MARMARRO-909763 format. One record per atom (N, C-alpha, C, O): residue in one letter; atom name; y, x, z. Coordinates in steps of 0.1 Angstrom, whole numbers, plus 5000, padded with zeros to 4 digits. Example, Ala and Ser with C-alpha at 12.3 -4.5 7.8 and 13.67 -1.06 7.14 Angstrom:
ATOM res atom   py   px   pz
ATOM   A    N 4943 5132 5078
ATOM   A   CA 4955 5123 5078
ATOM   A    C 4967 5132 5078
ATOM   A    O 4967 5142 5085
ATOM   S    N 4978 5128 5071
ATOM   S   CA 4989 5137 5071
ATOM   S    C 5000 5129 5079
ATOM   S    O 5011 5134 5080
//
This chain:
ATOM res atom   py   px   pz
ATOM   M    N 6345 5162 5298
ATOM   M   CA 6347 5172 5309
ATOM   M    C 6333 5180 5311
ATOM   M    O 6333 5190 5317
ATOM   K    N 6323 5175 5305
ATOM   K   CA 6310 5182 5305
ATOM   K    C 6313 5196 5296
ATOM   K    O 6308 5207 5298
ATOM   E    N 6320 5192 5286
ATOM   E   CA 6323 5203 5276
ATOM   E    C 6331 5214 5283
ATOM   E    O 6328 5226 5281
ATOM   L    N 6341 5210 5290
ATOM   L   CA 6349 5220 5298
ATOM   L    C 6340 5229 5307
ATOM   L    O 6342 5242 5307
ATOM   I    N 6331 5223 5315
ATOM   I   CA 6323 5230 5324
ATOM   I    C 6314 5241 5317
ATOM   I    O 6314 5253 5320
ATOM   E    N 6308 5235 5305
ATOM   E   CA 6300 5242 5298
ATOM   E    C 6306 5255 5291
ATOM   E    O 6300 5266 5292
ATOM   Y    N 6318 5253 5286
ATOM   Y   CA 6326 5264 5280
ATOM   Y    C 6329 5276 5289
ATOM   Y    O 6328 5287 5286
ATOM   I    N 6333 5271 5302
ATOM   I   CA 6336 5280 5313
ATOM   I    C 6324 5288 5318
ATOM   I    O 6325 5300 5320
ATOM   V    N 6314 5280 5321
ATOM   V   CA 6301 5288 5326
ATOM   V    C 6295 5296 5315
ATOM   V    O 6290 5307 5318
ATOM   R    N 6295 5291 5302
ATOM   R   CA 6288 5301 5292
ATOM   R    C 6296 5313 5291
ATOM   R    O 6289 5323 5288
ATOM   A    N 6309 5314 5293
ATOM   A   CA 6316 5326 5292
ATOM   A    C 6314 5335 5303
ATOM   A    O 6317 5347 5301
ATOM   L    N 6309 5331 5314
ATOM   L   CA 6308 5338 5328
ATOM   L    C 6293 5346 5326
ATOM   L    O 6291 5358 5329
ATOM   V    N 6283 5338 5322
ATOM   V   CA 6269 5342 5325
ATOM   V    C 6263 5353 5314
ATOM   V    O 6269 5355 5303
ATOM   D    N 6252 5358 5317
ATOM   D   CA 6246 5367 5308
ATOM   D    C 6237 5360 5298
ATOM   D    O 6234 5366 5288
ATOM   H    N 6231 5347 5302
ATOM   H   CA 6222 5341 5296
ATOM   H    C 6227 5326 5293
ATOM   H    O 6224 5316 5300
ATOM   P    N 6236 5325 5283
ATOM   P   CA 6244 5313 5280
ATOM   P    C 6234 5302 5274
ATOM   P    O 6238 5290 5274
ATOM   D    N 6223 5307 5269
ATOM   D   CA 6214 5295 5264
ATOM   D    C 6207 5288 5275
ATOM   D    O 6202 5277 5272
ATOM   D    N 6206 5293 5286
ATOM   D   CA 6199 5288 5297
ATOM   D    C 6209 5277 5305
ATOM   D    O 6205 5269 5314
ATOM   V    N 6222 5277 5302
ATOM   V   CA 6230 5267 5311
ATOM   V    C 6228 5253 5305
ATOM   V    O 6229 5249 5293
ATOM   R    N 6224 5243 5317
ATOM   R   CA 6222 5230 5313
ATOM   R    C 6230 5223 5325
ATOM   R    O 6231 5226 5336
ATOM   I    N 6237 5211 5318
ATOM   I   CA 6246 5204 5327
ATOM   I    C 6241 5189 5326
ATOM   I    O 6241 5184 5314
ATOM   T    N 6238 5182 5336
ATOM   T   CA 6235 5168 5336
ATOM   T    C 6246 5161 5342
ATOM   T    O 6253 5166 5350
ATOM   E    N 6248 5148 5338
ATOM   E   CA 6259 5140 5342
ATOM   E    C 6255 5127 5347
ATOM   E    O 6248 5120 5340
ATOM   A    N 6259 5124 5359
ATOM   A   CA 6256 5110 5364
ATOM   A    C 6270 5103 5367
ATOM   A    O 6280 5107 5372
ATOM   E    N 6269 5092 5362
ATOM   E   CA 6282 5085 5363
ATOM   E    C 6281 5072 5372
ATOM   E    O 6272 5064 5371
ATOM   G    N 6292 5072 5380
ATOM   G   CA 6294 5060 5389
ATOM   G    C 6306 5052 5385
ATOM   G    O 6312 5054 5375
ATOM   E    N 6309 5043 5395
ATOM   E   CA 6321 5035 5391
ATOM   E    C 6334 5043 5389
ATOM   E    O 6341 5042 5379
ATOM   H    N 6336 5051 5399
ATOM   H   CA 6348 5059 5398
ATOM   H    C 6345 5074 5400
ATOM   H    O 6355 5081 5401
ATOM   T    N 6334 5078 5400
ATOM   T   CA 6329 5092 5402
ATOM   T    C 6320 5097 5392
ATOM   T    O 6311 5090 5387
ATOM   L    N 6322 5109 5389
ATOM   L   CA 6312 5116 5380
ATOM   L    C 6307 5127 5387
ATOM   L    O 6315 5135 5393
ATOM   I    N 6294 5129 5387
ATOM   I   CA 6287 5140 5394
ATOM   I    C 6281 5148 5382
ATOM   I    O 6275 5142 5372
ATOM   F    N 6283 5161 5382
ATOM   F   CA 6276 5171 5373
ATOM   F    C 6267 5180 5380
ATOM   F    O 6271 5184 5391
ATOM   E    N 6256 5183 5375
ATOM   E   CA 6246 5192 5381
ATOM   E    C 6245 5202 5371
ATOM   E    O 6241 5199 5359
ATOM   L    N 6248 5216 5375
ATOM   L   CA 6247 5227 5368
ATOM   L    C 6235 5235 5370
ATOM   L    O 6232 5239 5382
ATOM   R    N 6227 5238 5360
ATOM   R   CA 6215 5247 5361
ATOM   R    C 6216 5257 5353
ATOM   R    O 6218 5254 5341
ATOM   C    N 6214 5270 5357
ATOM   C   CA 6214 5282 5348
ATOM   C    C 6203 5290 5353
ATOM   C    O 6195 5287 5362
ATOM   H    N 6203 5302 5345
ATOM   H   CA 6194 5313 5348
ATOM   H    C 6194 5319 5363
ATOM   H    O 6205 5322 5367
ATOM   P    N 6183 5320 5369
ATOM   P   CA 6184 5325 5384
ATOM   P    C 6193 5337 5385
ATOM   P    O 6201 5337 5395
ATOM   D    N 6193 5346 5376
ATOM   D   CA 6201 5360 5376
ATOM   D    C 6216 5356 5376
ATOM   D    O 6224 5364 5381
ATOM   D    N 6220 5344 5370
ATOM   D   CA 6234 5341 5368
ATOM   D    C 6240 5332 5379
ATOM   D    O 6252 5330 5379
ATOM   I    N 6233 5327 5388
ATOM   I   CA 6238 5319 5398
ATOM   I    C 6249 5325 5406
ATOM   I    O 6260 5319 5409
ATOM   G    N 6247 5338 5409
ATOM   G   CA 6256 5346 5417
ATOM   G    C 6269 5348 5410
ATOM   G    O 6279 5348 5416
ATOM   K    N 6269 5349 5396
ATOM   K   CA 6282 5349 5388
ATOM   K    C 6289 5337 5388
ATOM   K    O 6301 5337 5387
ATOM   V    N 6281 5324 5387
ATOM   V   CA 6288 5312 5387
ATOM   V    C 6295 5309 5401
ATOM   V    O 6306 5303 5401
ATOM   I    N 6287 5312 5411
ATOM   I   CA 6293 5310 5424
ATOM   I    C 6304 5320 5429
ATOM   I    O 6313 5315 5435
ATOM   G    N 6303 5331 5426
ATOM   G   CA 6314 5343 5428
ATOM   G    C 6313 5347 5443
ATOM   G    O 6306 5342 5451
ATOM   K    N 6321 5356 5445
ATOM   K   CA 6322 5362 5458
ATOM   K    C 6330 5352 5466
ATOM   K    O 6341 5348 5464
ATOM   G    N 6322 5349 5477
ATOM   G   CA 6327 5338 5487
ATOM   G    C 6330 5324 5481
ATOM   G    O 6338 5316 5487
ATOM   G    N 6324 5322 5470
ATOM   G   CA 6325 5309 5463
ATOM   G    C 6338 5306 5457
ATOM   G    O 6342 5295 5455
ATOM   K    N 6345 5320 5453
ATOM   K   CA 6357 5315 5447
ATOM   K    C 6356 5310 5433
ATOM   K    O 6364 5301 5429
ATOM   T    N 6347 5315 5425
ATOM   T   CA 6346 5311 5411
ATOM   T    C 6341 5298 5410
ATOM   T    O 6346 5291 5400
ATOM   I    N 6332 5292 5417
ATOM   I   CA 6328 5278 5415
ATOM   I    C 6340 5269 5422
ATOM   I    O 6341 5257 5418
ATOM   G    N 6347 5274 5432
ATOM   G   CA 6358 5267 5437
ATOM   G    C 6369 5263 5428
ATOM   G    O 6376 5253 5428
ATOM   A    N 6371 5275 5419
ATOM   A   CA 6380 5273 5407
ATOM   A    C 6377 5264 5397
ATOM   A    O 6385 5255 5393
ATOM   I    N 6365 5265 5393
ATOM   I   CA 6359 5256 5384
ATOM   I    C 6360 5240 5389
ATOM   I    O 6365 5231 5382
ATOM   R    N 6356 5239 5400
ATOM   R   CA 6358 5225 5408
ATOM   R    C 6371 5221 5407
ATOM   R    O 6374 5209 5405
ATOM   T    N 6382 5230 5408
ATOM   T   CA 6395 5226 5409
ATOM   T    C 6399 5221 5395
ATOM   T    O 6407 5212 5394
ATOM   L    N 6394 5228 5384
ATOM   L   CA 6399 5225 5371
ATOM   L    C 6391 5212 5368
ATOM   L    O 6397 5204 5360
ATOM   L    N 6380 5210 5372
ATOM   L   CA 6374 5199 5369
ATOM   L    C 6379 5185 5376
ATOM   L    O 6379 5174 5371
ATOM   A    N 6383 5188 5389
ATOM   A   CA 6391 5177 5397
ATOM   A    C 6404 5173 5390
ATOM   A    O 6408 5161 5390
ATOM   T    N 6411 5183 5384
ATOM   T   CA 6423 5180 5379
ATOM   T    C 6423 5172 5364
ATOM   T    O 6431 5164 5360
ATOM   A    N 6411 5177 5357
ATOM   A   CA 6408 5170 5344
ATOM   A    C 6405 5155 5347
ATOM   A    O 6409 5146 5340
ATOM   A    N 6396 5153 5359
ATOM   A   CA 6391 5139 5361
ATOM   A    C 6404 5132 5367
ATOM   A    O 6404 5120 5364
ATOM   G    N 6412 5137 5374
ATOM   G   CA 6422 5130 5379
ATOM   G    C 6432 5125 5370
ATOM   G    O 6440 5115 5373
ATOM   R    N 6433 5130 5357
ATOM   R   CA 6440 5125 5346
ATOM   R    C 6436 5111 5341
ATOM   R    O 6444 5103 5336
ATOM   D    N 6422 5108 5344
ATOM   D   CA 6416 5096 5339
ATOM   D    C 6415 5088 5351
ATOM   D    O 6408 5077 5351
ATOM   G    N 6420 5090 5362
ATOM   G   CA 6420 5082 5374
ATOM   G    C 6406 5083 5380
ATOM   G    O 6401 5073 5386
ATOM   R    N 6399 5093 5379
ATOM   R   CA 6383 5093 5384
ATOM   R    C 6383 5105 5392
ATOM   R    O 6392 5113 5393
ATOM   R    N 6371 5106 5399
ATOM   R   CA 6368 5118 5408
ATOM   R    C 6355 5124 5402
ATOM   R    O 6346 5118 5397
ATOM   A    N 6356 5137 5404
ATOM   A   CA 6345 5146 5397
ATOM   A    C 6340 5155 5408
ATOM   A    O 6347 5160 5417
ATOM   M    N 6325 5157 5407
ATOM   M   CA 6320 5166 5417
ATOM   M    C 6310 5177 5409
ATOM   M    O 6305 5173 5399
ATOM   L    N 6308 5187 5412
ATOM   L   CA 6301 5197 5405
ATOM   L    C 6290 5203 5416
ATOM   L    O 6295 5209 5426
ATOM   E    N 6278 5202 5413
ATOM   E   CA 6268 5208 5422
ATOM   E    C 6261 5220 5413
ATOM   E    O 6259 5218 5401
ATOM   V    N 6257 5231 5420
ATOM   V   CA 6250 5241 5415
ATOM   V    C 6235 5238 5418
ATOM   V    O 6232 5237 5430
ATOM   V    N 6226 5237 5410
ATOM   V   CA 6212 5235 5413
ATOM   V    C 6203 5247 5411
ATOM   V    O 6203 5253 5400
ATOM   D    N 6195 5250 5419
ATOM   D   CA 6186 5262 5416
ATOM   D    C 6175 5259 5407
ATOM   D    O 6167 5267 5404
//
C-alpha cells in the first residue's frame, strides 16, 4: 500500500524526489505519514481536500481487501 500512495503522489507533485512516506503498523490499522516539498502540499491536498480525499478512499479500499484499516496523514 505504501507503493500505491508513493506512485500516486509522485505523479502529482513537481518535486517527486522529496516525497517521503513513513508507515506505522498497529494490530488492525496502518498509519501512513506523507511528507513532501512545501510547494507541493497544496497539490497533494487539492481544492477543498478533494485530491487527498480520493487518495484516502483508494487506500481504504486497498486496506479493506486485507481486512485492515488505513489512515493517511499529510505532515508539514
